[in-house]
C-alpha positions as protocol buffer text, in pm:
chain_id: "A"
residue {
  index: 1
  type: MET
  ca { x: 8258 y: 5162 z: -11270 }
}
residue {
  index: 2
  type: SER
  ca { x: 7890 y: 5146 z: -11363 }
}
residue {
  index: 3
  type: ALA
  ca { x: 7641 y: 5424 z: -11192 }
}
residue {
  index: 4
  type: SER
  ca { x: 7460 y: 5098 z: -11019 }
}
residue {
  index: 5
  type: SER
  ca { x: 7769 y: 4943 z: -10864 }
}
residue {
  index: 6
  type: THR
  ca { x: 7798 y: 5283 z: -10735 }
}
residue {
  index: 7
  type: THR
  ca { x: 7472 y: 5309 z: -10585 }
}
residue {
  index: 8
  type: ALA
  ca { x: 7474 y: 4953 z: -10446 }
}
residue {
  index: 9
  type: ARG
  ca { x: 7778 y: 5004 z: -10257 }
}
residue {
  index: 10
  type: ALA
  ca { x: 7666 y: 5358 z: -10117 }
}
residue {
  index: 11
  type: TYR
  ca { x: 7320 y: 5148 z: -10017 }
}
residue {
  index: 12
  type: VAL
  ca { x: 7565 y: 4877 z: -9801 }
}
residue {
  index: 13
  type: ILE
  ca { x: 7748 y: 5186 z: -9649 }
}
residue {
  index: 14
  type: ALA
  ca { x: 7429 y: 5347 z: -9515 }
}
residue {
  index: 15
  type: ILE
  ca { x: 7294 y: 5043 z: -9369 }
}
residue {
  index: 16
  type: ARG
  ca { x: 7614 y: 4965 z: -9195 }
}
residue {
  index: 17
  type: VAL
  ca { x: 7648 y: 5328 z: -9069 }
}
residue {
  index: 18
  type: VAL
  ca { x: 7316 y: 5316 z: -8931 }
}
residue {
  index: 19
  type: LEU
  ca { x: 7390 y: 4975 z: -8760 }
}
residue {
  index: 20
  type: LEU
  ca { x: 7676 y: 5119 z: -8649 }
}
residue {
  index: 21
  type: LEU
  ca { x: 7458 y: 5415 z: -8477 }
}
residue {
  index: 22
  type: ALA
  ca { x: 7236 y: 5194 z: -8299 }
}
residue {
  index: 23
  type: ALA
  ca { x: 7492 y: 4983 z: -8111 }
}
residue {
  index: 24
  type: ALA
  ca { x: 7619 y: 5347 z: -7986 }
}
residue {
  index: 25
  type: GLY
  ca { x: 7278 y: 5413 z: -7852 }
}
residue {
  index: 26
  type: ALA
  ca { x: 7264 y: 5079 z: -7677 }
}
residue {
  index: 27
  type: VAL
  ca { x: 7559 y: 5157 z: -7502 }
}
residue {
  index: 28
  type: VAL
  ca { x: 7541 y: 5477 z: -7401 }
}
residue {
  index: 29
  type: GLY
  ca { x: 7172 y: 5335 z: -7268 }
}
residue {
  index: 30
  type: ALA
  ca { x: 7345 y: 5068 z: -7042 }
}
residue {
  index: 31
  type: VAL
  ca { x: 7593 y: 5349 z: -6914 }
}
residue {
  index: 32
  type: ALA
  ca { x: 7345 y: 5529 z: -6822 }
}
residue {
  index: 33
  type: VAL
  ca { x: 7106 y: 5256 z: -6657 }
}
residue {
  index: 34
  type: ALA
  ca { x: 7460 y: 5135 z: -6441 }
}
residue {
  index: 35
  type: LEU
  ca { x: 7484 y: 5534 z: -6311 }
}
residue {
  index: 36
  type: ARG
  ca { x: 7145 y: 5593 z: -6221 }
}
residue {
  index: 37
  type: GLY
  ca { x: 7194 y: 5276 z: -6068 }
}
residue {
  index: 38
  type: ARG
  ca { x: 7492 y: 5371 z: -5853 }
}
residue {
  index: 39
  type: GLY
  ca { x: 7322 y: 5656 z: -5686 }
}
residue {
  index: 40
  type: GLY
  ca { x: 7244 y: 6041 z: -5751 }
}
residue {
  index: 41
  type: SER
  ca { x: 6944 y: 6021 z: -5959 }
}
residue {
  index: 42
  type: ASP
  ca { x: 6534 y: 6057 z: -5892 }
}
residue {
  index: 43
  type: HIS
  ca { x: 6492 y: 5702 z: -6049 }
}
residue {
  index: 44
  type: ILE
  ca { x: 6668 y: 5485 z: -5810 }
}
residue {
  index: 45
  type: ASP
  ca { x: 6422 y: 5182 z: -5658 }
}
residue {
  index: 46
  type: LYS
  ca { x: 6270 y: 5293 z: -5373 }
}
residue {
  index: 47
  type: PRO
  ca { x: 6386 y: 5049 z: -5052 }
}
residue {
  index: 48
  type: ALA
  ca { x: 6148 y: 4804 z: -4902 }
}
residue {
  index: 49
  type: ALA
  ca { x: 6069 y: 4811 z: -4555 }
}
residue {
  index: 50
  type: LEU
  ca { x: 6100 y: 4604 z: -4306 }
}
residue {
  index: 51
  type: PHE
  ca { x: 5867 y: 4509 z: -4042 }
}
residue {
  index: 52
  type: VAL
  ca { x: 5957 y: 4201 z: -3720 }
}
residue {
  index: 53
  type: CYS
  ca { x: 5719 y: 4118 z: -3438 }
}
residue {
  index: 54
  type: PRO
  ca { x: 5934 y: 4259 z: -3121 }
}
residue {
  index: 55
  type: MET
  ca { x: 5799 y: 3937 z: -2969 }
}
residue {
  index: 56
  type: HIS
  ca { x: 5823 y: 3684 z: -3209 }
}
residue {
  index: 57
  type: PRO
  ca { x: 6130 y: 3783 z: -3494 }
}
residue {
  index: 58
  type: GLU
  ca { x: 6044 y: 3495 z: -3678 }
}
residue {
  index: 59
  type: VAL
  ca { x: 5722 y: 3660 z: -3807 }
}
residue {
  index: 60
  type: ARG
  ca { x: 5821 y: 3965 z: -4051 }
}
residue {
  index: 61
  type: SER
  ca { x: 5662 y: 4158 z: -4318 }
}
residue {
  index: 62
  type: THR
  ca { x: 5724 y: 4407 z: -4591 }
}
residue {
  index: 63
  type: GLU
  ca { x: 5371 y: 4594 z: -4505 }
}
residue {
  index: 64
  type: HIS
  ca { x: 5302 y: 4723 z: -4137 }
}
residue {
  index: 65
  type: GLY
  ca { x: 5049 y: 4561 z: -3959 }
}
residue {
  index: 66
  type: GLN
  ca { x: 4989 y: 4324 z: -3647 }
}
residue {
  index: 67
  type: CYS
  ca { x: 5161 y: 3991 z: -3552 }
}
residue {
  index: 68
  type: PRO
  ca { x: 4913 y: 3703 z: -3574 }
}
residue {
  index: 69
  type: ILE
  ca { x: 5024 y: 3541 z: -3304 }
}
residue {
  index: 70
  type: CYS
  ca { x: 5006 y: 3799 z: -3019 }
}
residue {
  index: 71
  type: ARG
  ca { x: 4855 y: 4095 z: -3197 }
}
residue {
  index: 72
  type: MET
  ca { x: 5204 y: 4368 z: -3129 }
}
residue {
  index: 73
  type: GLU
  ca { x: 5247 y: 4602 z: -3373 }
}
residue {
  index: 74
  type: LEU
  ca { x: 5531 y: 4471 z: -3604 }
}
residue {
  index: 75
  type: GLU
  ca { x: 5830 y: 4739 z: -3577 }
}
residue {
  index: 76
  type: LYS
  ca { x: 6023 y: 4867 z: -3872 }
}
residue {
  index: 77
  type: VAL
  ca { x: 6381 y: 4749 z: -3806 }
}
residue {
  index: 78
  type: ALA
  ca { x: 6543 y: 4738 z: -4140 }
}
residue {
  index: 79
  type: VAL
  ca { x: 6517 y: 4825 z: -4490 }
}
residue {
  index: 80
  type: ALA
  ca { x: 6640 y: 4633 z: -4841 }
}
residue {
  index: 81
  type: THR
  ca { x: 6705 y: 4746 z: -5149 }
}
residue {
  index: 82
  type: ASP
  ca { x: 6780 y: 4581 z: -5507 }
}
residue {
  index: 83
  type: ASN
  ca { x: 7008 y: 4857 z: -5654 }
}
residue {
  index: 84
  type: GLY
  ca { x: 7333 y: 4692 z: -5552 }
}
residue {
  index: 85
  type: HIS
  ca { x: 7288 y: 4802 z: -5153 }
}
residue {
  index: 86
  type: ARG
  ca { x: 7526 y: 4555 z: -4937 }
}
residue {
  index: 87
  type: MET
  ca { x: 7352 y: 4459 z: -4658 }
}
residue {
  index: 88
  type: ASN
  ca { x: 7502 y: 4401 z: -4314 }
}
residue {
  index: 89
  type: LYS
  ca { x: 7471 y: 4042 z: -4124 }
}
residue {
  index: 90
  type: GLY
  ca { x: 7177 y: 4213 z: -3941 }
}
residue {
  index: 91
  type: GLU
  ca { x: 6982 y: 4293 z: -4230 }
}
residue {
  index: 92
  type: LYS
  ca { x: 7096 y: 3983 z: -4401 }
}
residue {
  index: 93
  type: ALA
  ca { x: 6933 y: 3758 z: -4127 }
}
residue {
  index: 94
  type: ALA
  ca { x: 6639 y: 3999 z: -4143 }
}
residue {
  index: 95
  type: MET
  ca { x: 6564 y: 3925 z: -4491 }
}
residue {
  index: 96
  type: GLU
  ca { x: 6585 y: 3585 z: -4535 }
}
residue {
  index: 97
  type: ASP
  ca { x: 6255 y: 3458 z: -4493 }
}
residue {
  index: 98
  type: MET
  ca { x: 5973 y: 3787 z: -4606 }
}
residue {
  index: 99
  type: THR
  ca { x: 5710 y: 3549 z: -4613 }
}
residue {
  index: 100
  type: ALA
  ca { x: 5697 y: 3423 z: -4280 }
}
residue {
  index: 101
  type: ILE
  ca { x: 5435 y: 3647 z: -4196 }
}
residue {
  index: 102
  type: ASP
  ca { x: 5239 y: 3469 z: -4498 }
}
residue {
  index: 103
  type: ASN
  ca { x: 5323 y: 3110 z: -4345 }
}
residue {
  index: 104
  type: VAL
  ca { x: 5201 y: 3179 z: -3976 }
}
residue {
  index: 105
  type: ARG
  ca { x: 4877 y: 3332 z: -4130 }
}
residue {
  index: 106
  type: LYS
  ca { x: 4828 y: 2990 z: -4317 }
}
residue {
  index: 107
  type: HIS
  ca { x: 4884 y: 2793 z: -3990 }
}
residue {
  index: 108
  type: ARG
  ca { x: 4577 y: 2844 z: -3757 }
}
residue {
  index: 109
  type: ILE
  ca { x: 4649 y: 2857 z: -3420 }
}
residue {
  index: 110
  type: MET
  ca { x: 4356 y: 2909 z: -3245 }
}
residue {
  index: 111
  type: ASP
  ca { x: 4050 y: 2606 z: -3255 }
}
residue {
  index: 112
  type: PHE
  ca { x: 3690 y: 2585 z: -3192 }
}
residue {
  index: 113
  type: VAL
  ca { x: 3588 y: 2415 z: -2867 }
}
residue {
  index: 114
  type: ARG
  ca { x: 3323 y: 2184 z: -2993 }
}
residue {
  index: 115
  type: LEU
  ca { x: 3055 y: 1901 z: -2965 }
}
residue {
  index: 116
  type: ARG
  ca { x: 3171 y: 1548 z: -3070 }
}
residue {
  index: 117
  type: ALA
  ca { x: 2939 y: 1263 z: -3186 }
}
residue {
  index: 118
  type: LEU
  ca { x: 3066 y: 956 z: -3016 }
}
residue {
  index: 119
  type: LEU
  ca { x: 2896 y: 692 z: -3209 }
}
residue {
  index: 120
  type: VAL
  ca { x: 2850 y: 298 z: -3089 }
}
residue {
  index: 121
  type: PRO
  ca { x: 3118 y: 114 z: -3216 }
}
residue {
  index: 122
  type: GLU
  ca { x: 3309 y: 368 z: -3039 }
}
residue {
  index: 123
  type: GLN
  ca { x: 3180 y: 361 z: -2724 }
}
residue {
  index: 124
  type: GLU
  ca { x: 3404 y: 54 z: -2558 }
}
residue {
  index: 125
  type: MET
  ca { x: 3371 y: 223 z: -2216 }
}
residue {
  index: 126
  type: ARG
  ca { x: 3511 y: 19 z: -1975 }
}
residue {
  index: 127
  type: GLY
  ca { x: 3725 y: 69 z: -1688 }
}
residue {
  index: 128
  type: PRO
  ca { x: 3981 y: -205 z: -1450 }
}
residue {
  index: 129
  type: ALA
  ca { x: 3789 y: -312 z: -1131 }
}
residue {
  index: 130
  type: VAL
  ca { x: 3833 y: -581 z: -880 }
}
residue {
  index: 131
  type: VAL
  ca { x: 3590 y: -775 z: -627 }
}
residue {
  index: 132
  type: GLY
  ca { x: 3568 y: -634 z: -273 }
}
residue {
  index: 133
  type: GLU
  ca { x: 3515 y: -916 z: 41 }
}
residue {
  index: 134
  type: ASP
  ca { x: 3130 y: -801 z: 21 }
}
residue {
  index: 135
  type: GLY
  ca { x: 3106 y: -961 z: -344 }
}
residue {
  index: 136
  type: VAL
  ca { x: 3095 y: -555 z: -497 }
}
residue {
  index: 137
  type: VAL
  ca { x: 3297 y: -462 z: -732 }
}
residue {
  index: 138
  type: THR
  ca { x: 3507 y: -170 z: -740 }
}
residue {
  index: 139
  type: ALA
  ca { x: 3615 y: -23 z: -1088 }
}
residue {
  index: 140
  type: VAL
  ca { x: 3801 y: 301 z: -1200 }
}
residue {
  index: 141
  type: LEU
  ca { x: 3634 y: 486 z: -1482 }
}
residue {
  index: 142
  type: TYR
  ca { x: 3629 y: 789 z: -1671 }
}
residue {
  index: 143
  type: ASP
  ca { x: 3419 y: 1085 z: -1554 }
}
residue {
  index: 144
  type: ASP
  ca { x: 3281 y: 1129 z: -1855 }
}
residue {
  index: 145
  type: TYR
  ca { x: 3157 y: 752 z: -1853 }
}
residue {
  index: 146
  type: ILE
  ca { x: 2990 y: 827 z: -1505 }
}
residue {
  index: 147
  type: ALA
  ca { x: 2825 y: 1108 z: -1631 }
}
residue {
  index: 148
  type: ALA
  ca { x: 2669 y: 907 z: -1895 }
}
residue {
  index: 149
  type: LEU
  ca { x: 2553 y: 650 z: -1701 }
}
residue {
  index: 150
  type: ALA
  ca { x: 2160 y: 592 z: -1681 }
}
residue {
  index: 151
  type: PRO
  ca { x: 1983 y: 500 z: -1377 }
}
residue {
  index: 152
  type: ALA
  ca { x: 1941 y: 103 z: -1284 }
}
residue {
  index: 153
  type: GLU
  ca { x: 2147 y: 62 z: -1637 }
}
residue {
  index: 154
  type: GLN
  ca { x: 2303 y: -296 z: -1609 }
}
residue {
  index: 155
  type: GLU
  ca { x: 2652 y: -337 z: -1659 }
}
residue {
  index: 156
  type: THR
  ca { x: 2899 y: -615 z: -1731 }
}
residue {
  index: 157
  type: PHE
  ca { x: 3174 y: -748 z: -1495 }
}
residue {
  index: 158
  type: THR
  ca { x: 3434 y: -977 z: -1707 }
}
residue {
  index: 159
  type: PRO
  ca { x: 3765 y: -1182 z: -1510 }
}
residue {
  index: 160
  type: SER
  ca { x: 4093 y: -1126 z: -1658 }
}
residue {
  index: 161
  type: GLN
  ca { x: 4145 y: -1473 z: -1565 }
}
residue {
  index: 162
  type: THR
  ca { x: 3781 y: -1637 z: -1718 }
}
residue {
  index: 163
  type: PRO
  ca { x: 3734 y: -1374 z: -2016 }
}
residue {
  index: 164
  type: GLY
  ca { x: 3456 y: -1599 z: -2145 }
}
residue {
  index: 165
  type: VAL
  ca { x: 3287 y: -1591 z: -1831 }
}
residue {
  index: 166
  type: THR
  ca { x: 3048 y: -1268 z: -1712 }
}
residue {
  index: 167
  type: PHE
  ca { x: 2832 y: -1100 z: -1475 }
}
residue {
  index: 168
  type: ALA
  ca { x: 2574 y: -855 z: -1469 }
}
residue {
  index: 169
  type: VAL
  ca { x: 2608 y: -573 z: -1216 }
}
residue {
  index: 170
  type: ARG
  ca { x: 2414 y: -236 z: -1132 }
}
residue {
  index: 171
  type: ARG
  ca { x: 2532 y: 52 z: -984 }
}
residue {
  index: 172
  type: THR
  ca { x: 2499 y: 122 z: -632 }
}
residue {
  index: 173
  type: ALA
  ca { x: 2391 y: 392 z: -438 }
}
residue {
  index: 174
  type: ASP
  ca { x: 2711 y: 507 z: -339 }
}
residue {
  index: 175
  type: SER
  ca { x: 2903 y: 823 z: -469 }
}
residue {
  index: 176
  type: ALA
  ca { x: 3150 y: 792 z: -671 }
}
residue {
  index: 177
  type: THR
  ca { x: 3516 y: 877 z: -511 }
}
residue {
  index: 178
  type: MET
  ca { x: 3814 y: 1057 z: -679 }
}
residue {
  index: 179
  type: TRP
  ca { x: 4034 y: 841 z: -806 }
}
residue {
  index: 180
  type: ASP
  ca { x: 4252 y: 1160 z: -1014 }
}
residue {
  index: 181
  type: ARG
  ca { x: 4195 y: 1411 z: -1190 }
}
residue {
  index: 182
  type: SER
  ca { x: 3973 y: 1257 z: -1447 }
}
residue {
  index: 183
  type: THR
  ca { x: 3913 y: 938 z: -1346 }
}
residue {
  index: 184
  type: SER
  ca { x: 3659 y: 853 z: -1036 }
}
residue {
  index: 185
  type: ARG
  ca { x: 3576 y: 498 z: -833 }
}
residue {
  index: 186
  type: LEU
  ca { x: 3243 y: 343 z: -853 }
}
residue {
  index: 187
  type: ARG
  ca { x: 3104 y: 32 z: -685 }
}
residue {
  index: 188
  type: PHE
  ca { x: 2848 y: -210 z: -867 }
}
residue {
  index: 189
  type: ALA
  ca { x: 2634 y: -480 z: -709 }
}
residue {
  index: 190
  type: ALA
  ca { x: 2544 y: -847 z: -858 }
}
residue {
  index: 191
  type: ALA
  ca { x: 2208 y: -793 z: -1012 }
}
residue {
  index: 192
  type: PRO
  ca { x: 1905 y: -905 z: -881 }
}
residue {
  index: 193
  type: LYS
  ca { x: 1867 y: -1310 z: -931 }
}
residue {
  index: 194
  type: GLN
  ca { x: 2220 y: -1322 z: -1105 }
}
residue {
  index: 195
  type: PRO
  ca { x: 2543 y: -1464 z: -929 }
}
residue {
  index: 196
  type: ALA
  ca { x: 2798 y: -1273 z: -795 }
}
residue {
  index: 197
  type: PRO
  ca { x: 3169 y: -1273 z: -863 }
}
residue {
  index: 198
  type: VAL
  ca { x: 3404 y: -1449 z: -592 }
}
residue {
  index: 199
  type: PRO
  ca { x: 3599 y: -1174 z: -349 }
}
residue {
  index: 200
  type: GLY
  ca { x: 3932 y: -1061 z: -489 }
}
residue {
  index: 201
  type: THR
  ca { x: 3855 y: -1134 z: -884 }
}
residue {
  index: 202
  type: VAL
  ca { x: 3996 y: -829 z: -1112 }
}
residue {
  index: 203
  type: GLY
  ca { x: 3900 y: -750 z: -1456 }
}
residue {
  index: 204
  type: TRP
  ca { x: 3707 y: -532 z: -1670 }
}
residue {
  index: 205
  type: LEU
  ca { x: 3367 y: -356 z: -1602 }
}
residue {
  index: 206
  type: GLU
  ca { x: 3204 y: -268 z: -1925 }
}
residue {
  index: 207
  type: LEU
  ca { x: 2933 y: 13 z: -1966 }
}
residue {
  index: 208
  type: ALA
  ca { x: 2641 y: -51 z: -2172 }
}
residue {
  index: 209
  type: ARG
  ca { x: 2753 y: 95 z: -2529 }
}
residue {
  index: 210
  type: ARG
  ca { x: 2559 y: 404 z: -2646 }
}
residue {
  index: 211
  type: PRO
  ca { x: 2571 y: 712 z: -2834 }
}
residue {
  index: 212
  type: ARG
  ca { x: 2666 y: 1044 z: -2680 }
}
residue {
  index: 213
  type: GLN
  ca { x: 2786 y: 1379 z: -2756 }
}
residue {
  index: 214
  type: VAL
  ca { x: 3052 y: 1517 z: -2549 }
}
residue {
  index: 215
  type: LEU
  ca { x: 3264 y: 1870 z: -2536 }
}
residue {
  index: 216
  type: ALA
  ca { x: 3568 y: 1813 z: -2720 }
}
residue {
  index: 217
  type: VAL
  ca { x: 3908 y: 2033 z: -2680 }
}
residue {
  index: 218
  type: PRO
  ca { x: 4239 y: 1946 z: -2934 }
}
residue {
  index: 219
  type: VAL
  ca { x: 4469 y: 1760 z: -2707 }
}
residue {
  index: 220
  type: ASN
  ca { x: 4767 y: 2031 z: -2838 }
}
residue {
  index: 221
  type: ALA
  ca { x: 4584 y: 2270 z: -2652 }
}
residue {
  index: 222
  type: VAL
  ca { x: 4605 y: 2088 z: -2296 }
}
residue {
  index: 223
  type: ILE
  ca { x: 4893 y: 2227 z: -2089 }
}
residue {
  index: 224
  type: GLN
  ca { x: 4937 y: 2060 z: -1764 }
}
residue {
  index: 225
  type: SER
  ca { x: 5041 y: 2191 z: -1435 }
}
residue {
  index: 226
  type: PRO
  ca { x: 5052 y: 2087 z: -1083 }
}
residue {
  index: 227
  type: GLU
  ca { x: 4750 y: 2274 z: -1042 }
}
residue {
  index: 228
  type: GLY
  ca { x: 4577 y: 2085 z: -1322 }
}
residue {
  index: 229
  type: PRO
  ca { x: 4511 y: 2114 z: -1694 }
}
residue {
  index: 230
  type: TYR
  ca { x: 4464 y: 2415 z: -1823 }
}
residue {
  index: 231
  type: VAL
  ca { x: 4423 y: 2596 z: -2163 }
}
residue {
  index: 232
  type: LEU
  ca { x: 4503 y: 2956 z: -2348 }
}
residue {
  index: 233
  type: ALA
  ca { x: 4120 y: 3061 z: -2415 }
}
residue {
  index: 234
  type: ALA
  ca { x: 4008 y: 3356 z: -2571 }
}
residue {
  index: 235
  type: ASN
  ca { x: 3803 y: 3593 z: -2377 }
}
residue {
  index: 236
  type: PRO
  ca { x: 3474 y: 3650 z: -2554 }
}
residue {
  index: 237
  type: ARG
  ca { x: 3443 y: 3993 z: -2487 }
}
residue {
  index: 238
  type: THR
  ca { x: 3774 y: 4158 z: -2535 }
}
residue {
  index: 239
  type: GLY
  ca { x: 3977 y: 3849 z: -2778 }
}
residue {
  index: 240
  type: GLU
  ca { x: 4242 y: 3841 z: -2492 }
}
residue {
  index: 241
  type: LEU
  ca { x: 4417 y: 3530 z: -2393 }
}
residue {
  index: 242
  type: GLU
  ca { x: 4402 y: 3430 z: -2024 }
}
residue {
  index: 243
  type: LYS
  ca { x: 4451 y: 3103 z: -1844 }
}
residue {
  index: 244
  type: ARG
  ca { x: 4161 y: 2831 z: -1827 }
}
residue {
  index: 245
  type: HIS
  ca { x: 4151 y: 2541 z: -1554 }
}
residue {
  index: 246
  type: ILE
  ca { x: 3943 y: 2264 z: -1717 }
}
residue {
  index: 247
  type: GLU
  ca { x: 3847 y: 1906 z: -1609 }
}
residue {
  index: 248
  type: LEU
  ca { x: 3914 y: 1633 z: -1840 }
}
residue {
  index: 249
  type: GLY
  ca { x: 3715 y: 1332 z: -1882 }
}
residue {
  index: 250
  type: GLU
  ca { x: 3914 y: 1061 z: -2136 }
}
residue {
  index: 251
  type: THR
  ca { x: 4188 y: 1172 z: -2419 }
}
residue {
  index: 252
  type: TRP
  ca { x: 4133 y: 1033 z: -2707 }
}
residue {
  index: 253
  type: GLY
  ca { x: 4478 y: 1001 z: -2890 }
}
residue {
  index: 254
  type: LYS
  ca { x: 4407 y: 895 z: -3193 }
}
residue {
  index: 255
  type: GLN
  ca { x: 4157 y: 1122 z: -3269 }
}
residue {
  index: 256
  type: THR
  ca { x: 4387 y: 1389 z: -3108 }
}
residue {
  index: 257
  type: PHE
  ca { x: 4090 y: 1550 z: -2903 }
}
residue {
  index: 258
  type: ALA
  ca { x: 4017 y: 1528 z: -2526 }
}
residue {
  index: 259
  type: VAL
  ca { x: 3694 y: 1539 z: -2346 }
}
residue {
  index: 260
  type: VAL
  ca { x: 3612 y: 1824 z: -2114 }
}
residue {
  index: 261
  type: LEU
  ca { x: 3372 y: 1833 z: -1791 }
}
residue {
  index: 262
  type: SER
  ca { x: 3403 y: 2176 z: -1703 }
}
residue {
  index: 263
  type: GLY
  ca { x: 3582 y: 2502 z: -1739 }
}
residue {
  index: 264
  type: LEU
  ca { x: 3483 y: 2514 z: -2099 }
}
residue {
  index: 265
  type: HIS
  ca { x: 3168 y: 2628 z: -2321 }
}
residue {
  index: 266
  type: LYS
  ca { x: 3105 y: 2533 z: -2681 }
}
residue {
  index: 267
  type: TYR
  ca { x: 3254 y: 2761 z: -2926 }
}
residue {
  index: 268
  type: ASP
  ca { x: 3526 y: 2904 z: -2669 }
}
residue {
  index: 269
  type: ARG
  ca { x: 3847 y: 2981 z: -2885 }
}
residue {
  index: 270
  type: VAL
  ca { x: 4151 y: 2800 z: -2757 }
}
residue {
  index: 271
  type: VAL
  ca { x: 4515 y: 2821 z: -2839 }
}
residue {
  index: 272
  type: GLU
  ca { x: 4575 y: 2477 z: -3053 }
}
residue {
  index: 273
  type: ARG
  ca { x: 4929 y: 2538 z: -3173 }
}
residue {
  index: 274
  type: ALA
  ca { x: 5234 y: 2668 z: -2978 }
}
residue {
  index: 275
  type: ALA
  ca { x: 5044 y: 2658 z: -2694 }
}
residue {
  index: 276
  type: PHE
  ca { x: 5315 y: 2593 z: -2448 }
}
residue {
  index: 277
  type: PHE
  ca { x: 5539 y: 2868 z: -2591 }
}
residue {
  index: 278
  type: LEU
  ca { x: 5263 y: 3101 z: -2584 }
}
residue {
  index: 279
  type: ASP
  ca { x: 5206 y: 3043 z: -2226 }
}
residue {
  index: 280
  type: ALA
  ca { x: 5554 y: 3039 z: -2184 }
}
residue {
  index: 281
  type: ASP
  ca { x: 5582 y: 3386 z: -2330 }
}
residue {
  index: 282
  type: ARG
  ca { x: 5310 y: 3486 z: -2124 }
}
residue {
  index: 283
  type: LYS
  ca { x: 5437 y: 3405 z: -1788 }
}
residue {
  index: 284
  type: LEU
  ca { x: 5829 y: 3569 z: -1882 }
}
residue {
  index: 285
  type: ALA
  ca { x: 5574 y: 3881 z: -1929 }
}
residue {
  index: 286
  type: ALA
  ca { x: 5427 y: 3845 z: -1652 }
}
residue {
  index: 287
  type: HIS
  ca { x: 5753 y: 3814 z: -1441 }
}
residue {
  index: 288
  type: ASP
  ca { x: 5872 y: 4111 z: -1619 }
}
residue {
  index: 289
  type: ASN
  ca { x: 5595 y: 4318 z: -1523 }
}
residue {
  index: 290
  type: SER
  ca { x: 5557 y: 4366 z: -1900 }
}
residue {
  index: 291
  type: GLU
  ca { x: 5261 y: 4569 z: -2031 }
}
residue {
  index: 292
  type: VAL
  ca { x: 5208 y: 4314 z: -2319 }
}
residue {
  index: 293
  type: THR
  ca { x: 4845 y: 4200 z: -2392 }
}
residue {
  index: 294
  type: TRP
  ca { x: 4778 y: 3884 z: -2548 }
}
residue {
  index: 295
  type: ALA
  ca { x: 4519 y: 3937 z: -2795 }
}
residue {
  index: 296
  type: ALA
  ca { x: 4343 y: 3619 z: -2975 }
}
residue {
  index: 297
  type: PRO
  ca { x: 4438 y: 3618 z: -3375 }
}
């Protein structure tokens, strides 16, 4: 065997030895990592603490903080690790949605009471009406309509049976009488030198259209009760949520807002989302003499 072939064989053997040593090193490293994962090493991954709101368990976070709904301090209830620890059912349930608190923050639950400009095309202000024995038309109108009436303004009464016939009428000096919590009855007499409608005729009384501004609150913020509608509003000084009775005018279903006549002011903050559930929690807390303080996010 020549010297050159002997050298080549030795070179190949040396390469094989190096590769075997590298493979053995990889195996040893994998075993060391596995042993560290089983416990006993200072390099074990630290568990991540889980914090949950005591009143709203769906609100969870890996960081200490406050519940965005009720402002209560989040409480530490469990830990989660990624080192092979087998969690019990309670821990698994708590870890199902670690991003819930972020989702709650993204969903706005508070909104401002604001002025809305109602343009002329939107102002079909009318109400059902009937002609009395004295020839005076009594109409049921939203209270915000009545508040927008101008003195001595001429309105229109249209019989249901003859929609092509109209009568010019004007508001009388009589005061409005309450019909329900949002509407009142108002009387209109035939305008001077104008024919009066026939007694007993039913139809619609339409007010002259005009642009106007109204104070509005989101429809979802309104809670109905036997004592009247109310909202959960943030106290401007303390930020705590409080029950605020309001007087409503017309409700605009498609635009999702209701006209507010009293009880709120411009830029007041009210609960827009989950108002019913927050109110139920508030009532339960009061019933249990709880010291829970409700505050706006």
